[in-house]
N, C-alpha and C positions, 0 to 999 in steps of 0.2 A: 517407629511406625512400621507395621508389616507391609509386605508387598501388596497384599490385597487391599489393605487400608489406603495405601497410596493410590491404588488403582481406582477405587470407588470415589476418591476425592478429586479426581481429575475433572477438568471442565468438559473434556470430550465424553467421558462416561455420563456425566450429569446431563449434558445436552442430548446424548443418546436416549436416556431415560425419558426426558421431556418429549422428544420427538416420538418415541415409542408409545408414550401415553396418548399423545395427540393422534397418532396413526391408529392405535387400537380403538380410541374413542370414535374416530371417523369410520373405521371399518364396522364397529358395532352398530353405529347409527345407520350406516348403509344397509347392513343386514337386517336390522330391525325394521327399516322402512320397506325393504323387500318382503319380509315376512308379513308385515301389516298389509301391504298392498296385495300380496297373494291371498291372504285371508279375506280381504274385501272382495276380490274378484270371484273367489269361490262362493262367498255368500251371495253375491249378485247373481251368479249362475244358478244357485239353488232357488233363490226367490223367483227368478225368471221361469225356471222349469215348473216350480210348484204353481205359480200363477197360471201358467198355460194349462196344466192338468186340471186345476180347479175350474177353469173356464170350460174345458171339455166335459168334465163330469157334471157340472151344473147344466149344460146344454142337454146332456143325455137325460138328466132328471126331469128337465122341463118337457122333454119330448116323450119319454117312455115311463115316467113316473117312478115310484119307489122300487118296483120290481126291476126295472132296467138299471136303476142306480145300484141296487144290491148285486145284481149280476155282474155289472161292470167292475164294482169294487172287489168282488170275489176273484174275478179273473186277474185283475191287476195285483192283488195281494199275493197271488201265487207266483208272480214273476220274481226271479232272483234279482237281487240288487239292494240298494240302500234306500229305496223309496218306502215311505210309510203311508198307510191308508187306514181310515177308521170312520165308520158311520154309526151314530148313536141315535136312539129313539128319544122322544121328548122326556122320558123318565130317566135317561142316562144309560139305558141298557145298550150294550154293543151289539150291532146287527151284522156288520161285515167289516173285514179288514185284517191286517197282520200285526196289530199292536196289542200286546198282552196287558200292559199296564202303563199308566202315565203318572206324572206328578199330580197331586191333588189340585183341583181347580182349573186345570188346563182347558178342559172341554167347556167350562163355563165362561171362558174368555172369548173375545172376538178379535181376530187379527193374528199378527205374528208373535211368536214367543219361542224361547229356547228352553227345552225341558229335558228331564231325564225320562227314559222309557225302557221297556222290555218288549222284545218281540215274542209272538206266540210260539215260534219254533226255537227260542233260545233254550239251550240245555244247561247252561252254567249259571243261570239266574243272576246275570251281571247287568247292572244298569248301564245304559248307553246315553249319549247326548244326541239330540236332534233339533233341527230348526223346523218348526211346524207352523201351519196357518189353519186357523179354525174358522169355518164359515157356517152361518146359520141358514138352513134351507127353510122352505115353506113347511107348514104344519109342525114346526118345532124340531124337525130333524137337524142334526149337526154333522158337518163333514170336516174331517181333519186330513190334511195332506201335508207331508213333510219329507225330510231327507236326513239320513244319518250324517253326523258331523265327524265320523271317524276318519274319513279321507282328509278333511281339513286339518284335523288334529295331527294325523300322521305326517302330512306335508309340513305343517308348522314345526313338528318335532324334528324332521329332517333338516329344515333350515336352522333350527336352534342348535342342533348338534354340529352342523357344519360351521355355525358361527363360533361355537365353543372351541372346536378344533382349530379353526382359523385364527382365533385370538390366541390360543395356546401356542400355535406355530409362530405367530407374529412375535409373541413375547419371548419365546425361546430364541428365535433367530435374532430378535432385536437385542436381547441381553448378550447373546454370543457375539454379535457384531459390535456391540458397544465395548465389550471386553477386548475384542481384537483391536478395534480402533484406539481405545484408550491405552492398551499396552504398546501399540506402535507409536502413538504420540508420546507416551511416557518414556519410551526408550529414547526417542529423539531429544526430548527435554532433558533426560538424564545425561545424554551425551553433551548437550549444550551446557548443562550445569557443571559437568566435569571440566569442560574447556574453560569456562569462566573462572572456576576455582584455580586452575593452573595460571590463568592470566592474572588473577588477583595475587597469586603467590609470586609474581614477578616475571613469568614467561610471556612476554608480549608478542612472541611469534605464534602463539596458539590461535587457531581459527576454528570457527564453528563448522560442523559438518554440513554439507549441502547435498541434498539428494537430487534425483533426476526428475522428480514429479513436477517441480516448478510450483508447488502449492504455497500457501501463505507462510508456512514455516521456512520453506526454502528462500522465499523472498525476504523474510525477516533475517535469516542467517546471512544472506548476501549483503543486506544493508549493514548488519552488525559487523560483518567482516570488513566492509569498506571503512566503517568507523574505526575498527581496530587497526587497520592499516594506517589510517590517518593519525591515530593516537601513537602508534609505534614510530611513524615518521617524525612526529613532533618530539617524542621522547628521545629518539636518536639525534634529532637536530639540537635538542636542549643539551644533550651530553656533548655533542660536538662543539656547540657554542661554549659550554663550560670549559672544555679542553682547550679550545682555541683562545678563549679569553685568558686562561691560565698561561698559555705559551706566548701568544702574541702581545699581550699587555705586560708580561713580565719584563720584556726587554726595555720598553720605554720607561717603566717604573724604576727599573734598576738604573738606567741611564740618568733618570731624574735624581735619584738618591746619590749616585756617584758624583754628579755635578755639584750638588749641594754640599756633599762631604769635601769635594775638592776645593770649593769656594771657601769653606771654613778653614781648610788646612793651608791653602796657598795664597789666598787673596790678602793683599797687604794695604790696599787703598780702596777708596770709595768707588773708583772706576771699575776695579775688578769685581767688587760685590754687585755693582749695577749690571755688568755684563752677565754675571752668573744668574742674577734674578731674571734678566730678560730671556736667557736661554731656558730657565725653569718655567717661565710663563709661556713661552712658545711650546715647550714640551707638554705643559698642562693643557694648552688649547687643543693640541692634537688628541690628547686623551679624551677631552670633553667632546670633541667632534666624533670620535669613535663611539663613545657611549650614547651620544645623541642619535647617531645612525642606528645603533642597536635598538634604542627605544622606538625609533620610527619604524624599523622593521617589525618589532614586536606589535606595535599598534596596527600595522597593516595586516599581519598574519592573524591577529586575534579578531579583526573586523571592527575594532573600536572606532575607526575613522569613517565608518559608513554613515554616522549621524551628521557629518559635515559635508555632505555631497550636494552639489548644485549643478545647474546647467551652464555651460560655457563653451567657447570655441577653442579647439585645440590649436588653431592657427595663431591665436593670440598668445598662447603659451610658447609656441615655437618662436614667434617674433620677440617675445620678451627675453627668452633665454639667449637668443642671438645678440640682442643689444647688450645683455649683461656680460657675455663671455667674449664678445668680439675684441675688446682691448686686450684681454688675457691671451687670446690666440695670436694677435699681432705681436705682442711682446715675445711670444715663443717662436716667432717666425712662420706662423701658419695663417691661412686664410679661412675665415668662417663665413659660410654662405647659408642663406635660408630660402626655402621654396615651400610656399604654403597655399592651401586652398581651404575653403570653409569645411570645418571638421567638428560637427556638433557632438559634445560629450556630456554625459551626466556622471559626475564623480567628484572626488576631492581634488580641487585644483592645486592645493598646496603640495600634496603628495605626488601628483602627476608632474608638476613643475620640478620638484626635487628629483624625481626619477629621471626626467629628461636632462636635467642639469648634470646628474651623475654620468650619464652616457656621454655628454659633451666633454666633461672633465676627463673621462677616460680616453676619449678620442684625442684631446689636446696632449694628454700626458703620454699615451702609448701609440698614437696614430702617425708618428713620423716615419717616413720610409727608412728602411734599413740602410746603413751606411754603404756607400758605393764609391767607385772611383770618380764618377761625375756627380756634380751637385744635382739634387732633385729638381724636377720641373715644378712649375707653379701649380699644375693640376695635382701632382703628387702631394703637395703641401696643403691641399684644400680639404676642408671638412664641410659636409653638407648636412644641414638640419632640414628635414622635410615633414610636413603635416598634410595629410590628404585622407580622403574617404575612399574606402574600397568595399563596396556593397554594404553589408551590415556592420562593418568595422571601420574604425579610425586608426590609421597607421602614423605613429610618431617615430621617425627613424633618424639615426645619426650614422653617417657613412664617412669613413676615413680610408686612407691608402697606406696604412702601416703594415706591419707584419701579420696582423690579424690573429685569430685564435684557431688552432687546428680543430677539425671537426670532432675528433675524439675527446678533446678537452672542454668543449663548449658546455656540456651538461655539468661538469665539475666546476666550471668557472663561476657559476651563479651561486655557489655555496658561500656561507659566511667565512671570512678571513682567508679565503683561498686566493693565493697569488701564484700565477704561473712563473716558470723559470725566467722568462724574458723580462718580467716586471719586478723581480725581487730586488733589483738594485735601485729602483725608483721609490720615492716616498708614497705611502698609501696604506690603507688598512684592510683592503680586500673586501669591502662592504658595498661598493657602488653597484655592481651588478646584482648582488643579493637584494638590495633595497628595491631596485627597479623591478626585479622579478616578483617580489612580494607585493608591490603596488599594483602591478598588472594582474596578479591573481586576485587581489582584493576587489578589483573592478570587473572580474569575470573574464579577464583576458590572459595574455601570456607575453613573455619576453622571448623574442626570436633572435638568435645570433646566426648571421649568414656571412657569405664571402662576397667581397666586392671586386676581387681579382685585380690587383691585390688589395688587401685591407679587410676591414670588418664592417658589416652592416648590423647594427643593433636596433631592433624595432620593437616598440611597445604596441601590441595589437590589443585595442580596447573596443568594446561594443559601442557602436554609434547610437546616439540618441535619436529615436525614430520620430517622436512628436516634435513638430516645429522645425525639423531639419531643413525642409524645403524653404520655409520662410527665412531661416537664417542664411541659407545659400543665396536667396534672392536679395537680401539686404547687405550682405558682406561681399565687397568686390574682391577679386583675386589680388593677392599681394604680389607685386613684381619681385623678381629675384634681386637680392642685395649682395653686393660684394664689397670687400674691404678695399 
């Protein structure tokens, strides 16, 4: 397709033609109305003037008779101008006036008519048009008074020519403006098309050009760029997940195979086989937990869990997690405490509970104070679960007094399979914070990692449920602090 063919096929050019047609039609209608109204006003002026003259001439005829009428008509016929006068006898003979000839039958009529005529002093023998009124006098005499319509025709011609030139200018400027706008839009569309072709070819870093005008194309490009950034982040995350799965799951799978091979090679009794199978089952359970966490993260990031959302109190979730993990914390020599207040939430209770449970597990696993000469205090061995409302948000936080996470590593810590140096010697898959972050994002919130001096404060910031929150706060009493 040629460049001109692409140009005239653009929506901008077609819209320009439509608007041009509508504007030209409106302008033509306006000029036509102006010309018609001007013609009407001139006709009204002519009729008013002619009626006044006929009244004057009739009065002169009534007072001075035929002689006075002919004298008056002769004098008025000699005046320069566009007025027409004619007096005829009962037999049709012209007695006075400046009209040389008329269309047949005009003098036989009575009243107004538009007719062709020639003046007595015309040298070119050209017919003209006039608006005349014929009046019958007493004794059969007839009086014609009128006015030439050349002035009206000339004014109408001026308006018509102005309309023609105006429409011509509008068409030329409209087509020129349409071509300019269409070329500009087409240039931007071609730039977007080139970028999309590069993206489809595999270059996910490409972005659509955004101008400074802030028009609809710029807004579209900004939204598409945001979508492309999200797609690129998902693709990078998918690649990282694939790489991480290949590296992080290779070790347990290799260990699982080696143990099975060792059991076949060295086991000599039923007890050895049983022990090998138990270790294999334990290793398999760890792999299953890892894949379950990955599936849960995928559900959260894809938004599939939005269909299972309901209204509930975040304080109930915090209390339930406390009861579930309190024995585990005691076995590990730590104290688990809960502090809760009414926290109305609309979301997926299962996912939010799992996210909070992951934070508690991380606190139990990594929240012990760093080894020192003196044994840690009871406060240092305490983990606090808190649920409270803060304005339009509900905060579900877990605070420990361990080594914490350096500020520079906090953004990296929420990625899949990421394990910081301090935690590599402890069991785990590196998916706990990633799942919590995905769940928070699913609910329109975020996961915040802060410092408790010392230790880590991991907080799920979730939107509070507005409707019914006051009723829930009135019905649910504050839960007292619990300690092991």
